[in-house]
C-alpha positions, 0 to 999 in steps of 0.5 A, a space after each residue: 518307220 521307214 527303212 534305211 534303204 528308203 531314206 538313202 534313195 530319197 537323199 540320192 533323188 535330192 542330190 540328183 535334183 540339186 545337181 540338175 538345178 546347178 547345171 541349169 544355172 551354169 549353162 544359163 550363165 555360160 550362155 550369157 557370157 558367150 553372148 556378152 563376148 560376141 557383143 564385145 568382139 563386135 564392138 571391138 571391130 567397130 572401134 579398131 577397124 580392120 584397115 588401120 589406114 582408116 585409124 591412122 593415115 600414113 600415106 601423106 607422111 610417107 610421101 613427105 618422107 620420100 620428098 625429103 630423102 630426095 633433097 640434095 645434101 646441104 652444101 659444105 661451108 668453108 672449112 679450116 683446111 681450105 683457109 690453110 691452103 689459101 693462107 700459105 700463098 705467097 703471091 696474090 695470083 697464087 691466092 686468087 687461083 686457089 680461091 677459085 679452086 676452093 669454090 668448087 663445092 659451093 657453086 658452079 662456074 665462077 670467075 674474077 673480073 677486074 674493074 678499070 675506069 668503067 670497064 670490066 675485064 676477065 682475069 681468071 675463071 674455073 669450072 668452065 667446060 673446055 678452054 678458059 675464055 675468061 681473059 677475053 671478057 670485056 664489057 662496060 659497067 653501064 651495060 650490066 645492071 648487076 655489074 653496076 651494083 657490084 661495082 658500087 659495093 653491093 653483092 647482087 643475085 641476078 638471073 643470067 638470062 636477064 643480063 646481056 653481058 653475063 648471059 653472053 659470058 656464061 652462055 647458060 641459064 640460072 642464077 649468079 652471085 656477084 660479090 665485090 672484091 676490095 683492096 685497101 677500101 677500094 673495089 678492084 674486082 668482082 667475083 661472079 659465081 653461078 648456080 651449079 647443077 647440084 649446089 649453090 651456097 651464096 652465103 658461104 661464097 660471100 664468107 670465102 670472098 671476105 676471108 680472101 680479102 683479109 688474106 690479101 690485105 695481110 699478105 706482105 706481113 704474113 710472108 706465106 707463113 701459116 698464122 697460129 690461129 690456123 694450126 691444129 690444136 694440141 690436146 693437153 692431158 690432165 695433171 696426174 692425180 694421187 692414187 686412192 691407196 696413197 692418199 692417206 700415206 704418211 712418209 716416215 720421219 727420219 732423225 738427222 744424223 748426229 754430227 761427231 766433231 773431228 778430232 783436232 791436232 794435238 795442242 802443244 804448249 807455247 813454251 814446249 814449242 819454243 824449246 823444240 824450235 831452238 833445238 832444230 834451228 842451226 847456228 848462224 854465224 855473222 852475216 857479211 854485208 851485201 855487195 855494192 851494185 854497179 849498173 851496167 853501161 847503157 846500151 845504145 838504142 838503134 833508130 827505128 823508122 816510124 810505123 806507116 800510117 794504118 788506114 782506118 778500118 773499113 765500115 762493118 757489113 750490114 748487120 742482120 737487122 739492116 738486111 732484114 729491113 732491106 728484104 722487107 722493103 724489096 718484098 713490099 715493093 714487089 707486092 705493090 707492083 704485082 698488084 698493079 699488074 694483076 688488076 691492069 694486065 691489059 693496060 700493061 701490055 698496051 703500055 709496053 708496046 707504046 712505051 707509056 706504062 706510067 702515063 696509063 697507070 699514073 694514078 695506081 703507080 703514084 698511090 702505090 709509091 706513096 704507100 711504099 714511102 710511108 712504109 719504108 724508112 727514109 734511110 733505106 730509100 736514100 740508098 736504094 730504089 726498090 720500087 722503081 726496080 720492081 716496076 722495071 722488072 714486073 711492069 716493063 719486063 726488064 725494059 726501063 724505056 717501056 715505063 715512059 718516065 
């Protein structure tokens, strides 16, 4: 029989052998894992390349973003403040000069030209370097295709270099927008707006021209007052609500006070009252007869001369309503005559020199006089002649002979 030392030695050898087998297995497994990890890392390098531009190119996108960043900001449109400043103008010239000023954010140099019997003449401009030479402009409508289209009622975009008249006026290259300006259904002028170095918004220019036309049409009725639609809105707060802690609150019910009838005077029997009256009444003797009334002798009435005849009262002064009608008639006449001079300044100056203003502007004057007679009542026109007064003052500069009528 083996001893216990031999048995223990054999067990130790078996344990040592088992550990060696286990260690060899683990090392083989670790070697396999390392090999697999290396192969996986190599595969990842193929899937995700070191140069990410190869995976997702951003070069073209960055170039497009840089291009968008360099684009000019969008041109501002006509805002409420600009319309307000136009609406408070009291005269046509005031509104039109403000209009030219308001166009600065939308275009470059701009000007208003007026039409008269096939001739285009400059009226006013803005945005020109140096002195404003617009008033010296003059050209025949037939010499410019762009002006001919606009005079016919069609907004026109044109290259300034291709139009001789516009090229000479503006002296620059680029585009220009021509917008017809109408009054009472008739083309009376043209807005010429050029392309600016940084901005050009033809749509907003056309909208602004349309708004100005409406303001000029209603100038006599607005009287320079700001219309309600252009006022700042007010904020109305919501109605107060009941706090949650008071929503279930029930007010106490109070009983009405008990009415106590007032104590009346002491009731005295009628018999006792009569006894009291008899005790208090004094004894009255026999009443003497009333004396006979004798009328006094008549007093002679002095003769009074007849009162002088009183003249009838003078007619009362005109009431406030009548005065308002006169003011409206004067204002409307002033507006009509101012419009005639606004669009015919050259003819007015020549007519004053030759004393034949009416002969030169017969069509415009007769049309405006007809509008005045349709608007102003016959009662006012029978006592006044405001239209003729304004013609003398505005067209003839106070000299009636210059009208030539």
